[in-house]
Jmol script that loads the backbone (N, CA, C; Angstrom):
load data "model"
ATOM      1  N   UNK A   1      58.003  50.507 228.118  1.00  0.00           N
ATOM      2  CA  UNK A   1      57.933  50.423 226.679  1.00  0.00           C
ATOM      3  C   UNK A   1      58.667  51.567 226.533  1.00  0.00           C
ATOM      4  N   UNK A   2      59.324  51.357 225.387  1.00  0.00           N
ATOM      5  CA  UNK A   2      60.357  52.784 225.158  1.00  0.00           C
ATOM      6  C   UNK A   2      59.450  53.385 223.890  1.00  0.00           C
ATOM      7  N   UNK A   3      59.837  54.546 223.300  1.00  0.00           N
ATOM      8  CA  UNK A   3      59.192  55.138 222.144  1.00  0.00           C
ATOM      9  C   UNK A   3      58.812  54.538 221.066  1.00  0.00           C
ATOM     10  N   UNK A   4      60.044  54.070 220.466  1.00  0.00           N
ATOM     11  CA  UNK A   4      60.306  52.930 219.435  1.00  0.00           C
ATOM     12  C   UNK A   4      58.930  52.121 219.163  1.00  0.00           C
ATOM     13  N   UNK A   5      58.636  51.292 220.218  1.00  0.00           N
ATOM     14  CA  UNK A   5      57.709  50.478 220.280  1.00  0.00           C
ATOM     15  C   UNK A   5      56.532  50.717 220.511  1.00  0.00           C
ATOM     16  N   UNK A   6      56.104  52.001 221.170  1.00  0.00           N
ATOM     17  CA  UNK A   6      55.097  52.619 221.489  1.00  0.00           C
ATOM     18  C   UNK A   6      54.428  53.069 220.104  1.00  0.00           C
ATOM     19  N   UNK A   7      55.445  53.642 219.241  1.00  0.00           N
ATOM     20  CA  UNK A   7      55.177  54.166 218.051  1.00  0.00           C
ATOM     21  C   UNK A   7      54.551  53.080 216.780  1.00  0.00           C
ATOM     22  N   UNK A   8      55.539  51.903 217.163  1.00  0.00           N
ATOM     23  CA  UNK A   8      55.037  50.861 216.095  1.00  0.00           C
ATOM     24  C   UNK A   8      53.491  49.874 217.233  1.00  0.00           C
ATOM     25  N   UNK A   9      53.169  50.109 218.063  1.00  0.00           N
ATOM     26  CA  UNK A   9      52.033  49.890 218.558  1.00  0.00           C
ATOM     27  C   UNK A   9      50.778  50.740 218.191  1.00  0.00           C
ATOM     28  N   UNK A  10      51.176  51.760 218.412  1.00  0.00           N
ATOM     29  CA  UNK A  10      49.835  52.528 218.394  1.00  0.00           C
ATOM     30  C   UNK A  10      49.615  53.399 217.251  1.00  0.00           C
ATOM     31  N   UNK A  11      50.844  53.037 215.849  1.00  0.00           N
ATOM     32  CA  UNK A  11      50.811  53.865 214.929  1.00  0.00           C
ATOM     33  C   UNK A  11      51.106  55.329 214.459  1.00  0.00           C
ATOM     34  N   UNK A  12      51.440  55.696 215.570  1.00  0.00           N
ATOM     35  CA  UNK A  12      51.743  57.311 216.060  1.00  0.00           C
ATOM     36  C   UNK A  12      53.281  57.569 215.612  1.00  0.00           C
ATOM     37  N   UNK A  13      53.945  58.365 215.038  1.00  0.00           N
ATOM     38  CA  UNK A  13      55.010  58.774 214.516  1.00  0.00           C
ATOM     39  C   UNK A  13      55.591  59.093 216.171  1.00  0.00           C
ATOM     40  N   UNK A  14      56.923  58.633 216.134  1.00  0.00           N
ATOM     41  CA  UNK A  14      57.440  59.258 217.439  1.00  0.00           C
ATOM     42  C   UNK A  14      57.456  60.819 218.059  1.00  0.00           C
ATOM     43  N   UNK A  15      57.763  61.386 216.807  1.00  0.00           N
ATOM     44  CA  UNK A  15      57.718  62.960 216.494  1.00  0.00           C
ATOM     45  C   UNK A  15      56.247  63.458 217.394  1.00  0.00           C
ATOM     46  N   UNK A  16      55.372  62.701 216.929  1.00  0.00           N
ATOM     47  CA  UNK A  16      54.116  63.113 217.444  1.00  0.00           C
ATOM     48  C   UNK A  16      53.670  62.526 218.584  1.00  0.00           C
ATOM     49  N   UNK A  17      54.268  61.710 219.716  1.00  0.00           N
ATOM     50  CA  UNK A  17      53.998  60.914 221.041  1.00  0.00           C
ATOM     51  C   UNK A  17      55.104  62.032 221.798  1.00  0.00           C
ATOM     52  N   UNK A  18      56.213  62.369 221.095  1.00  0.00           N
ATOM     53  CA  UNK A  18      56.899  63.555 221.940  1.00  0.00           C
ATOM     54  C   UNK A  18      56.068  64.726 221.842  1.00  0.00           C
ATOM     55  N   UNK A  19      55.633  65.466 220.918  1.00  0.00           N
ATOM     56  CA  UNK A  19      54.655  66.471 221.185  1.00  0.00           C
ATOM     57  C   UNK A  19      53.867  66.761 221.967  1.00  0.00           C
ATOM     58  N   UNK A  20      52.815  65.329 221.907  1.00  0.00           N
ATOM     59  CA  UNK A  20      51.651  65.294 222.842  1.00  0.00           C
ATOM     60  C   UNK A  20      52.509  65.067 224.424  1.00  0.00           C
ATOM     61  N   UNK A  21      53.209  64.792 224.793  1.00  0.00           N
ATOM     62  CA  UNK A  21      53.840  64.629 225.742  1.00  0.00           C
ATOM     63  C   UNK A  21      54.433  66.047 226.006  1.00  0.00           C
ATOM     64  N   UNK A  22      55.004  67.082 224.990  1.00  0.00           N
ATOM     65  CA  UNK A  22      55.239  68.531 225.176  1.00  0.00           C
ATOM     66  C   UNK A  22      53.990  69.153 225.896  1.00  0.00           C
ATOM     67  N   UNK A  23      52.951  68.871 225.160  1.00  0.00           N
ATOM     68  CA  UNK A  23      51.700  69.754 225.114  1.00  0.00           C
ATOM     69  C   UNK A  23      51.160  69.163 226.664  1.00  0.00           C
ATOM     70  N   UNK A  24      51.630  68.144 227.230  1.00  0.00           N
ATOM     71  CA  UNK A  24      50.950  67.137 228.535  1.00  0.00           C
ATOM     72  C   UNK A  24      49.768  66.618 228.068  1.00  0.00           C
ATOM     73  N   UNK A  25      49.722  66.191 227.439  1.00  0.00           N
ATOM     74  CA  UNK A  25      48.537  65.338 226.920  1.00  0.00           C
ATOM     75  C   UNK A  25      48.819  63.572 227.636  1.00  0.00           C
ATOM     76  N   UNK A  26      50.240  62.981 227.637  1.00  0.00           N
ATOM     77  CA  UNK A  26      50.529  62.146 227.724  1.00  0.00           C
ATOM     78  C   UNK A  26      52.015  62.634 228.840  1.00  0.00           C
ATOM     79  N   UNK A  27      52.021  61.974 229.955  1.00  0.00           N
ATOM     80  CA  UNK A  27      53.028  61.958 230.853  1.00  0.00           C
ATOM     81  C   UNK A  27      53.896  60.531 230.970  1.00  0.00           C
ATOM     82  N   UNK A  28      55.001  60.368 230.066  1.00  0.00           N
ATOM     83  CA  UNK A  28      55.634  59.046 230.194  1.00  0.00           C
ATOM     84  C   UNK A  28      56.756  59.219 231.784  1.00  0.00           C
ATOM     85  N   UNK A  29      57.047  57.746 232.008  1.00  0.00           N
ATOM     86  CA  UNK A  29      57.687  58.351 233.003  1.00  0.00           C
ATOM     87  C   UNK A  29      59.431  57.979 232.586  1.00  0.00           C
ATOM     88  N   UNK A  30      60.336  58.706 233.163  1.00  0.00           N
ATOM     89  CA  UNK A  30      61.543  58.517 232.927  1.00  0.00           C
ATOM     90  C   UNK A  30      62.154  57.404 233.471  1.00  0.00           C
ATOM     91  N   UNK A  31      63.225  56.451 232.576  1.00  0.00           N
ATOM     92  CA  UNK A  31      64.173  55.531 233.693  1.00  0.00           C
ATOM     93  C   UNK A  31      65.233  56.401 234.135  1.00  0.00           C
ATOM     94  N   UNK A  32      66.284  55.401 234.833  1.00  0.00           N
ATOM     95  CA  UNK A  32      67.328  56.133 235.311  1.00  0.00           C
ATOM     96  C   UNK A  32      67.787  56.678 234.383  1.00  0.00           C
ATOM     97  N   UNK A  33      68.114  56.416 232.785  1.00  0.00           N
ATOM     98  CA  UNK A  33      68.842  56.990 232.360  1.00  0.00           C
ATOM     99  C   UNK A  33      68.344  58.123 231.287  1.00  0.00           C
ATOM    100  N   UNK A  34      67.270  58.288 231.344  1.00  0.00           N
ATOM    101  CA  UNK A  34      66.194  59.491 231.110  1.00  0.00           C
ATOM    102  C   UNK A  34      65.611  58.867 229.962  1.00  0.00           C
ATOM    103  N   UNK A  35      65.474  57.757 229.466  1.00  0.00           N
ATOM    104  CA  UNK A  35      64.810  57.629 228.698  1.00  0.00           C
ATOM    105  C   UNK A  35      63.067  57.600 229.004  1.00  0.00           C
ATOM    106  N   UNK A  36      62.394  57.673 227.897  1.00  0.00           N
ATOM    107  CA  UNK A  36      60.564  57.575 228.218  1.00  0.00           C
ATOM    108  C   UNK A  36      60.230  56.021 228.198  1.00  0.00           C
ATOM    109  N   UNK A  37      59.680  55.625 229.236  1.00  0.00           N
ATOM    110  CA  UNK A  37      58.853  54.655 229.349  1.00  0.00           C
ATOM    111  C   UNK A  37      57.541  54.759 229.768  1.00  0.00           C
ATOM    112  N   UNK A  38      56.832  54.290 229.072  1.00  0.00           N
ATOM    113  CA  UNK A  38      55.452  54.023 228.592  1.00  0.00           C
ATOM    114  C   UNK A  38      54.487  53.056 229.527  1.00  0.00           C
ATOM    115  N   UNK A  39      53.364  53.273 230.057  1.00  0.00           N
ATOM    116  CA  UNK A  39      52.846  52.158 230.719  1.00  0.00           C
ATOM    117  C   UNK A  39      51.565  51.818 229.788  1.00  0.00           C
ATOM    118  N   UNK A  40      51.221  50.707 229.733  1.00  0.00           N
ATOM    119  CA  UNK A  40      50.042  50.130 229.320  1.00  0.00           C
ATOM    120  C   UNK A  40      48.795  51.340 229.182  1.00  0.00           C
ATOM    121  N   UNK A  41      48.557  51.906 230.219  1.00  0.00           N
ATOM    122  CA  UNK A  41      47.707  53.215 230.527  1.00  0.00           C
ATOM    123  C   UNK A  41      48.048  54.325 229.665  1.00  0.00           C
ATOM    124  N   UNK A  42      49.333  54.532 229.479  1.00  0.00           N
ATOM    125  CA  UNK A  42      49.708  55.899 228.219  1.00  0.00           C
ATOM    126  C   UNK A  42      49.683  55.227 227.014  1.00  0.00           C
ATOM    127  N   UNK A  43      49.981  53.868 226.869  1.00  0.00           N
ATOM    128  CA  UNK A  43      49.903  53.356 225.637  1.00  0.00           C
ATOM    129  C   UNK A  43      48.188  53.462 224.767  1.00  0.00           C
ATOM    130  N   UNK A  44      47.316  53.163 225.786  1.00  0.00           N
ATOM    131  CA  UNK A  44      46.349  53.272 225.638  1.00  0.00           C
ATOM    132  C   UNK A  44      45.731  54.548 225.201  1.00  0.00           C
ATOM    133  N   UNK A  45      46.143  55.632 226.212  1.00  0.00           N
ATOM    134  CA  UNK A  45      45.842  57.078 226.110  1.00  0.00           C
ATOM    135  C   UNK A  45      46.237  57.544 224.443  1.00  0.00           C
ATOM    136  N   UNK A  46      47.835  57.003 224.237  1.00  0.00           N
ATOM    137  CA  UNK A  46      48.260  57.558 222.587  1.00  0.00           C
ATOM    138  C   UNK A  46      47.323  57.032 221.714  1.00  0.00           C
ATOM    139  N   UNK A  47      47.019  55.861 221.923  1.00  0.00           N
ATOM    140  CA  UNK A  47      45.934  55.009 220.787  1.00  0.00           C
ATOM    141  C   UNK A  47      44.507  56.299 220.646  1.00  0.00           C
ATOM    142  N   UNK A  48      44.196  56.389 222.096  1.00  0.00           N
ATOM    143  CA  UNK A  48      42.994  57.023 222.094  1.00  0.00           C
ATOM    144  C   UNK A  48      43.034  58.450 221.506  1.00  0.00           C
ATOM    145  N   UNK A  49      44.204  59.153 221.530  1.00  0.00           N
ATOM    146  CA  UNK A  49      44.556  60.208 220.865  1.00  0.00           C
ATOM    147  C   UNK A  49      44.603  60.015 219.109  1.00  0.00           C
ATOM    148  N   UNK A  50      45.394  59.128 219.094  1.00  0.00           N
ATOM    149  CA  UNK A  50      45.424  58.689 217.767  1.00  0.00           C
ATOM    150  C   UNK A  50      44.250  58.511 216.702  1.00  0.00           C
ATOM    151  N   UNK A  51      43.055  57.885 217.599  1.00  0.00           N
ATOM    152  CA  UNK A  51      42.113  57.668 216.857  1.00  0.00           C
ATOM    153  C   UNK A  51      41.062  58.855 216.847  1.00  0.00           C
ATOM    154  N   UNK A  52      41.564  59.743 217.669  1.00  0.00           N
ATOM    155  CA  UNK A  52      40.257  61.228 217.828  1.00  0.00           C
ATOM    156  C   UNK A  52      41.209  61.810 216.721  1.00  0.00           C
ATOM    157  N   UNK A  53      42.359  61.888 216.915  1.00  0.00           N
ATOM    158  CA  UNK A  53      42.917  62.460 215.626  1.00  0.00           C
ATOM    159  C   UNK A  53      42.381  61.989 214.165  1.00  0.00           C
ATOM    160  N   UNK A  54      42.613  61.173 213.827  1.00  0.00           N
ATOM    161  CA  UNK A  54      41.848  60.377 212.526  1.00  0.00           C
ATOM    162  C   UNK A  54      40.507  61.216 212.355  1.00  0.00           C
ATOM    163  N   UNK A  55      39.884  61.164 213.570  1.00  0.00           N
ATOM    164  CA  UNK A  55      38.132  61.254 213.311  1.00  0.00           C
ATOM    165  C   UNK A  55      38.257  62.785 213.085  1.00  0.00           C
ATOM    166  N   UNK A  56      39.651  63.308 213.032  1.00  0.00           N
ATOM    167  CA  UNK A  56      39.771  65.221 212.731  1.00  0.00           C
ATOM    168  C   UNK A  56      39.324  66.012 213.990  1.00  0.00           C
ATOM    169  N   UNK A  57      39.329  65.342 215.311  1.00  0.00           N
ATOM    170  CA  UNK A  57      39.152  66.296 216.414  1.00  0.00           C
ATOM    171  C   UNK A  57      40.378  67.071 216.597  1.00  0.00           C
ATOM    172  N   UNK A  58      40.254  68.562 217.054  1.00  0.00           N
ATOM    173  CA  UNK A  58      41.176  69.239 217.614  1.00  0.00           C
ATOM    174  C   UNK A  58      41.750  68.640 218.548  1.00  0.00           C
ATOM    175  N   UNK A  59      43.201  69.573 219.172  1.00  0.00           N
ATOM    176  CA  UNK A  59      43.749  68.831 219.712  1.00  0.00           C
ATOM    177  C   UNK A  59      43.206  69.466 221.257  1.00  0.00           C
ATOM    178  N   UNK A  60      42.398  70.606 221.230  1.00  0.00           N
ATOM    179  CA  UNK A  60      41.751  71.038 222.532  1.00  0.00           C
ATOM    180  C   UNK A  60      40.897  69.975 222.558  1.00  0.00           C
ATOM    181  N   UNK A  61      39.813  69.415 221.502  1.00  0.00           N
ATOM    182  CA  UNK A  61      38.813  68.593 221.731  1.00  0.00           C
ATOM    183  C   UNK A  61      39.301  67.619 222.349  1.00  0.00           C
ATOM    184  N   UNK A  62      40.671  66.852 221.740  1.00  0.00           N
ATOM    185  CA  UNK A  62      41.254  65.173 222.385  1.00  0.00           C
ATOM    186  C   UNK A  62      41.514  65.663 223.714  1.00  0.00           C
ATOM    187  N   UNK A  63      41.764  66.599 224.250  1.00  0.00           N
ATOM    188  CA  UNK A  63      42.327  67.081 225.474  1.00  0.00           C
ATOM    189  C   UNK A  63      40.978  67.037 226.425  1.00  0.00           C
ATOM    190  N   UNK A  64      40.021  67.595 225.912  1.00  0.00           N
ATOM    191  CA  UNK A  64      38.812  67.636 226.668  1.00  0.00           C
ATOM    192  C   UNK A  64      38.162  66.066 226.465  1.00  0.00           C
ATOM    193  N   UNK A  65      38.024  65.498 225.392  1.00  0.00           N
ATOM    194  CA  UNK A  65      37.693  64.140 225.261  1.00  0.00           C
ATOM    195  C   UNK A  65      38.333  63.234 226.436  1.00  0.00           C
ATOM    196  N   UNK A  66      39.936  63.596 226.438  1.00  0.00           N
ATOM    197  CA  UNK A  66      40.846  62.614 227.305  1.00  0.00           C
ATOM    198  C   UNK A  66      40.119  62.859 228.673  1.00  0.00           C
ATOM    199  N   UNK A  67      40.162  63.908 229.142  1.00  0.00           N
ATOM    200  CA  UNK A  67      39.650  64.141 230.772  1.00  0.00           C
ATOM    201  C   UNK A  67      38.287  63.896 230.457  1.00  0.00           C
ATOM    202  N   UNK A  68      37.444  63.612 229.653  1.00  0.00           N
ATOM    203  CA  UNK A  68      36.176  63.043 230.191  1.00  0.00           C
ATOM    204  C   UNK A  68      36.193  61.599 229.865  1.00  0.00           C
ATOM    205  N   UNK A  69      37.155  61.075 229.252  1.00  0.00           N
ATOM    206  CA  UNK A  69      37.290  59.468 229.336  1.00  0.00           C
ATOM    207  C   UNK A  69      38.112  58.995 230.727  1.00  0.00           C
ATOM    208  N   UNK A  70      38.586  59.954 231.586  1.00  0.00           N
ATOM    209  CA  UNK A  70      39.486  59.627 232.619  1.00  0.00           C
ATOM    210  C   UNK A  70      38.577  60.190 233.352  1.00  0.00           C
ATOM    211  N   UNK A  71      37.473  60.545 233.517  1.00  0.00           N
ATOM    212  CA  UNK A  71      36.408  61.055 234.618  1.00  0.00           C
ATOM    213  C   UNK A  71      35.362  59.932 234.592  1.00  0.00           C
ATOM    214  N   UNK A  72      35.722  58.956 235.563  1.00  0.00           N
ATOM    215  CA  UNK A  72      34.356  58.131 235.878  1.00  0.00           C
ATOM    216  C   UNK A  72      32.958  59.109 236.302  1.00  0.00           C
ATOM    217  N   UNK A  73      32.891  59.957 236.609  1.00  0.00           N
ATOM    218  CA  UNK A  73      31.426  60.652 237.276  1.00  0.00           C
ATOM    219  C   UNK A  73      31.247  61.453 235.989  1.00  0.00           C
ATOM    220  N   UNK A  74      31.993  61.541 234.401  1.00  0.00           N
ATOM    221  CA  UNK A  74      31.252  62.441 233.301  1.00  0.00           C
ATOM    222  C   UNK A  74      29.850  61.815 233.202  1.00  0.00           C
ATOM    223  N   UNK A  75      28.934  62.920 232.124  1.00  0.00           N
ATOM    224  CA  UNK A  75      28.133  62.451 231.472  1.00  0.00           C
ATOM    225  C   UNK A  75      28.326  62.469 230.152  1.00  0.00           C
ATOM    226  N   UNK A  76      27.200  61.257 229.702  1.00  0.00           N
ATOM    227  CA  UNK A  76      28.107  61.140 228.062  1.00  0.00           C
ATOM    228  C   UNK A  76      27.155  62.321 227.437  1.00  0.00           C
ATOM    229  N   UNK A  77      26.623  63.179 227.899  1.00  0.00           N
ATOM    230  CA  UNK A  77      26.064  64.309 227.075  1.00  0.00           C
ATOM    231  C   UNK A  77      27.017  65.224 226.882  1.00  0.00           C
ATOM    232  N   UNK A  78      27.801  65.008 227.785  1.00  0.00           N
ATOM    233  CA  UNK A  78      29.405  66.358 227.640  1.00  0.00           C
ATOM    234  C   UNK A  78      30.232  65.502 226.331  1.00  0.00           C
ATOM    235  N   UNK A  79      30.238  64.026 226.325  1.00  0.00           N
ATOM    236  CA  UNK A  79      30.882  63.348 225.329  1.00  0.00           C
ATOM    237  C   UNK A  79      30.329  63.913 223.723  1.00  0.00           C
ATOM    238  N   UNK A  80      28.911  63.590 224.051  1.00  0.00           N
ATOM    239  CA  UNK A  80      28.133  63.823 223.058  1.00  0.00           C
ATOM    240  C   UNK A  80      27.947  65.236 222.061  1.00  0.00           C
ATOM    241  N   UNK A  81      28.049  66.115 223.370  1.00  0.00           N
ATOM    242  CA  UNK A  81      27.898  67.720 222.837  1.00  0.00           C
ATOM    243  C   UNK A  81      29.409  68.168 222.008  1.00  0.00           C
ATOM    244  N   UNK A  82      30.908  67.623 222.474  1.00  0.00           N
ATOM    245  CA  UNK A  82      31.778  67.784 221.603  1.00  0.00           C
ATOM    246  C   UNK A  82      31.897  67.169 220.527  1.00  0.00           C
ATOM    247  N   UNK A  83      31.373  65.840 220.396  1.00  0.00           N
ATOM    248  CA  UNK A  83      31.198  65.184 219.258  1.00  0.00           C
ATOM    249  C   UNK A  83      30.058  66.021 218.240  1.00  0.00           C
ATOM    250  N   UNK A  84      28.986  66.348 218.745  1.00  0.00           N
ATOM    251  CA  UNK A  84      27.848  66.890 218.128  1.00  0.00           C
ATOM    252  C   UNK A  84      28.713  68.318 217.624  1.00  0.00           C
ATOM    253  N   UNK A  85      29.276  68.987 218.135  1.00  0.00           N
ATOM    254  CA  UNK A  85      29.897  70.131 217.247  1.00  0.00           C
ATOM    255  C   UNK A  85      30.977  69.882 216.241  1.00  0.00           C
ATOM    256  N   UNK A  86      31.647  68.894 216.950  1.00  0.00           N
ATOM    257  CA  UNK A  86      32.670  68.511 215.681  1.00  0.00           C
ATOM    258  C   UNK A  86      32.323  67.986 214.447  1.00  0.00           C
ATOM    259  N   UNK A  87      31.174  67.033 214.689  1.00  0.00           N
ATOM    260  CA  UNK A  87      30.213  66.851 213.376  1.00  0.00           C
ATOM    261  C   UNK A  87      29.539  67.863 212.465  1.00  0.00           C
ATOM    262  N   UNK A  88      29.461  68.828 213.271  1.00  0.00           N
ATOM    263  CA  UNK A  88      28.702  70.075 212.526  1.00  0.00           C
ATOM    264  C   UNK A  88      29.621  71.077 212.029  1.00  0.00           C
ATOM    265  N   UNK A  89      31.137  70.959 212.610  1.00  0.00           N
ATOM    266  CA  UNK A  89      32.120  72.019 212.004  1.00  0.00           C
ATOM    267  C   UNK A  89      32.239  70.739 210.454  1.00  0.00           C
ATOM    268  N   UNK A  90      32.438  69.412 210.561  1.00  0.00           N
ATOM    269  CA  UNK A  90      32.657  69.078 209.304  1.00  0.00           C
ATOM    270  C   UNK A  90      31.868  69.146 208.117  1.00  0.00           C
ATOM    271  N   UNK A  91      30.191  69.307 208.952  1.00  0.00           N
ATOM    272  CA  UNK A  91      29.267  69.310 207.828  1.00  0.00           C
ATOM    273  C   UNK A  91      29.300  70.680 207.159  1.00  0.00           C
ATOM    274  N   UNK A  92      30.036  71.699 207.957  1.00  0.00           N
ATOM    275  CA  UNK A  92      30.137  73.004 207.389  1.00  0.00           C
ATOM    276  C   UNK A  92      31.579  73.014 206.572  1.00  0.00           C
ATOM    277  N   UNK A  93      32.404  72.486 206.899  1.00  0.00           N
ATOM    278  CA  UNK A  93      33.615  72.479 205.966  1.00  0.00           C
ATOM    279  C   UNK A  93      33.005  71.563 204.436  1.00  0.00           C
ATOM    280  N   UNK A  94      32.403  70.543 204.567  1.00  0.00           N
ATOM    281  CA  UNK A  94      31.793  69.651 203.509  1.00  0.00           C
ATOM    282  C   UNK A  94      31.234  70.946 202.470  1.00  0.00           C
ATOM    283  N   UNK A  95      30.274  71.221 203.044  1.00  0.00           N
ATOM    284  CA  UNK A  95      29.503  72.618 202.082  1.00  0.00           C
ATOM    285  C   UNK A  95      30.149  73.526 201.365  1.00  0.00           C
ATOM    286  N   UNK A  96      31.737  73.890 202.405  1.00  0.00           N
ATOM    287  CA  UNK A  96      32.444  74.796 201.704  1.00  0.00           C
ATOM    288  C   UNK A  96      33.399  74.154 200.539  1.00  0.00           C
ATOM    289  N   UNK A  97      33.484  73.034 201.185  1.00  0.00           N
ATOM    290  CA  UNK A  97      34.573  72.139 199.918  1.00  0.00           C
ATOM    291  C   UNK A  97      33.339  72.039 198.717  1.00  0.00           C
ATOM    292  N   UNK A  98      32.198  71.545 199.033  1.00  0.00           N
ATOM    293  CA  UNK A  98      31.497  71.296 197.583  1.00  0.00           C
ATOM    294  C   UNK A  98      31.120  72.734 196.842  1.00  0.00           C
ATOM    295  N   UNK A  99      30.768  73.944 197.527  1.00  0.00           N
ATOM    296  CA  UNK A  99      30.598  75.192 196.729  1.00  0.00           C
ATOM    297  C   UNK A  99      32.267  75.271 196.221  1.00  0.00           C
ATOM    298  N   UNK A 100      33.304  75.079 196.778  1.00  0.00           N
ATOM    299  CA  UNK A 100      34.819  75.185 195.914  1.00  0.00           C
ATOM    300  C   UNK A 100      34.834  74.395 194.758  1.00  0.00           C
ATOM    301  N   UNK A 101      34.541  73.146 194.785  1.00  0.00           N
ATOM    302  CA  UNK A 101      34.172  72.148 193.702  1.00  0.00           C
ATOM    303  C   UNK A 101      33.703  72.357 192.927  1.00  0.00           C
ATOM    304  N   UNK A 102      32.546  73.028 193.014  1.00  0.00           N
ATOM    305  CA  UNK A 102      31.095  73.328 191.697  1.00  0.00           C
ATOM    306  C   UNK A 102      31.477  74.727 191.121  1.00  0.00           C
ATOM    307  N   UNK A 103      32.189  75.727 191.559  1.00  0.00           N
ATOM    308  CA  UNK A 103      32.999  76.803 190.965  1.00  0.00           C
ATOM    309  C   UNK A 103      33.973  76.432 190.457  1.00  0.00           C
ATOM    310  N   UNK A 104      35.080  75.937 190.477  1.00  0.00           N
ATOM    311  CA  UNK A 104      36.025  75.328 189.782  1.00  0.00           C
ATOM    312  C   UNK A 104      35.639  74.449 189.059  1.00  0.00           C
ATOM    313  N   UNK A 105      34.393  73.459 188.876  1.00  0.00           N
ATOM    314  CA  UNK A 105      34.020  72.595 188.043  1.00  0.00           C
ATOM    315  C   UNK A 105      33.682  74.167 186.911  1.00  0.00           C
ATOM    316  N   UNK A 106      32.743  74.824 186.951  1.00  0.00           N
ATOM    317  CA  UNK A 106      32.269  75.679 186.154  1.00  0.00           C
ATOM    318  C   UNK A 106      33.529  76.598 185.877  1.00  0.00           C
ATOM    319  N   UNK A 107      34.268  77.067 186.383  1.00  0.00           N
ATOM    320  CA  UNK A 107      35.556  77.495 185.789  1.00  0.00           C
ATOM    321  C   UNK A 107      36.349  76.848 184.293  1.00  0.00           C
ATOM    322  N   UNK A 108      36.541  75.403 184.932  1.00  0.00           N
ATOM    323  CA  UNK A 108      37.015  74.541 183.786  1.00  0.00           C
ATOM    324  C   UNK A 108      36.135  74.331 182.897  1.00  0.00           C
ATOM    325  N   UNK A 109      34.837  73.869 182.983  1.00  0.00           N
ATOM    326  CA  UNK A 109      34.061  73.593 182.010  1.00  0.00           C
ATOM    327  C   UNK A 109      34.117  74.929 180.402  1.00  0.00           C
ATOM    328  N   UNK A 110      34.429  76.167 181.366  1.00  0.00           N
ATOM    329  CA  UNK A 110      34.260  77.583 180.741  1.00  0.00           C
ATOM    330  C   UNK A 110      35.816  77.918 179.965  1.00  0.00           C
ATOM    331  N   UNK A 111      36.644  76.823 180.245  1.00  0.00           N
ATOM    332  CA  UNK A 111      37.990  77.198 179.520  1.00  0.00           C
ATOM    333  C   UNK A 111      37.914  76.210 178.050  1.00  0.00           C
ATOM    334  N   UNK A 112      38.660  76.570 177.492  1.00  0.00           N
ATOM    335  CA  UNK A 112      38.394  76.116 176.165  1.00  0.00           C
ATOM    336  C   UNK A 112      39.716  75.124 176.139  1.00  0.00           C
ATOM    337  N   UNK A 113      40.786  75.373 177.012  1.00  0.00           N
ATOM    338  CA  UNK A 113      41.892  74.601 177.125  1.00  0.00           C
ATOM    339  C   UNK A 113      42.802  74.163 175.583  1.00  0.00           C
ATOM    340  N   UNK A 114      42.714  75.499 174.925  1.00  0.00           N
ATOM    341  CA  UNK A 114      43.387  74.941 173.817  1.00  0.00           C
ATOM    342  C   UNK A 114      44.955  76.185 173.908  1.00  0.00           C
ATOM    343  N   UNK A 115      45.004  76.260 172.639  1.00  0.00           N
ATOM    344  CA  UNK A 115      46.472  76.916 172.786  1.00  0.00           C
ATOM    345  C   UNK A 115      46.588  78.777 172.739  1.00  0.00           C
ATOM    346  N   UNK A 116      45.236  79.219 172.817  1.00  0.00           N
ATOM    347  CA  UNK A 116      44.900  80.878 172.912  1.00  0.00           C
ATOM    348  C   UNK A 116      45.098  81.061 174.512  1.00  0.00           C
ATOM    349  N   UNK A 117      45.627  82.552 174.483  1.00  0.00           N
ATOM    350  CA  UNK A 117      45.949  82.803 175.805  1.00  0.00           C
ATOM    351  C   UNK A 117      44.992  83.044 176.435  1.00  0.00           C
ATOM    352  N   UNK A 118      43.667  83.142 175.927  1.00  0.00           N
ATOM    353  CA  UNK A 118      42.373  83.776 176.748  1.00  0.00           C
ATOM    354  C   UNK A 118      42.029  82.410 177.700  1.00  0.00           C
ATOM    355  N   UNK A 119      41.689  82.925 179.261  1.00  0.00           N
ATOM    356  CA  UNK A 119      41.227  81.745 179.979  1.00  0.00           C
ATOM    357  C   UNK A 119      40.413  82.402 181.086  1.00  0.00           C
ATOM    358  N   UNK A 120      39.320  81.780 180.853  1.00  0.00           N
ATOM    359  CA  UNK A 120      38.242  82.129 181.980  1.00  0.00           C
ATOM    360  C   UNK A 120      38.623  82.045 183.515  1.00  0.00           C
ATOM    361  N   UNK A 121      39.394  80.891 183.600  1.00  0.00           N
ATOM    362  CA  UNK A 121      40.099  80.665 185.100  1.00  0.00           C
ATOM    363  C   UNK A 121      41.174  81.742 185.672  1.00  0.00           C
ATOM    364  N   UNK A 122      41.673  81.975 184.994  1.00  0.00           N
ATOM    365  CA  UNK A 122      42.546  83.425 185.317  1.00  0.00           C
ATOM    366  C   UNK A 122      41.917  84.596 185.125  1.00  0.00           C
ATOM    367  N   UNK A 123      41.036  84.707 184.538  1.00  0.00           N
ATOM    368  CA  UNK A 123      39.988  85.959 184.742  1.00  0.00           C
ATOM    369  C   UNK A 123      39.301  86.158 185.580  1.00  0.00           C
ATOM    370  N   UNK A 124      38.836  85.089 186.205  1.00  0.00           N
ATOM    371  CA  UNK A 124      38.274  85.020 187.706  1.00  0.00           C
ATOM    372  C   UNK A 124      39.375  85.115 188.888  1.00  0.00           C
ATOM    373  N   UNK A 125      40.355  84.267 188.452  1.00  0.00           N
ATOM    374  CA  UNK A 125      41.292  84.601 190.100  1.00  0.00           C
ATOM    375  C   UNK A 125      41.692  85.888 189.971  1.00  0.00           C
ATOM    376  N   UNK A 126      41.971  86.958 188.509  1.00  0.00           N
ATOM    377  CA  UNK A 126      42.454  87.836 188.840  1.00  0.00           C
ATOM    378  C   UNK A 126      41.182  89.086 189.192  1.00  0.00           C
ATOM    379  N   UNK A 127      40.291  88.967 189.168  1.00  0.00           N
ATOM    380  CA  UNK A 127      39.319  89.528 189.657  1.00  0.00           C
ATOM    381  C   UNK A 127      39.037  89.835 191.094  1.00  0.00           C
ATOM    382  N   UNK A 128      39.339  88.704 191.763  1.00  0.00           N
ATOM    383  CA  UNK A 128      40.127  88.506 193.338  1.00  0.00           C
ATOM    384  C   UNK A 128      38.865  88.965 194.261  1.00  0.00           C
TER     385      UNK A 128
END
end "model"
wireframe off; spacefill off
backbone 0.3
color backbone group
């Protein structure tokens, strides 16, 4: 299957598929004319990577998860550890975003939003 068809099947842009090839996550075969030819296994790996990235796993986490997926002697504890670490990072990011939202909400509420030049939002940003 060529890259255009693989892109349609996996939902990944061709540019992303080429990038995954460049960094060694997938290794499609090459036809006599040099075009990429993807096997069903490689398409499955690309779909796996797409789902992993959609869940926010980093490229290195994806590399680790893919290696674990391909390792029939893997321990599920190793997979769980990667997922738990990522879940912890998501929790930290959510806490940071909530703090940002609370701060911005307070600033927005303190601004009159009228024709006067005085603005608590700008004052807060300027104090840096």
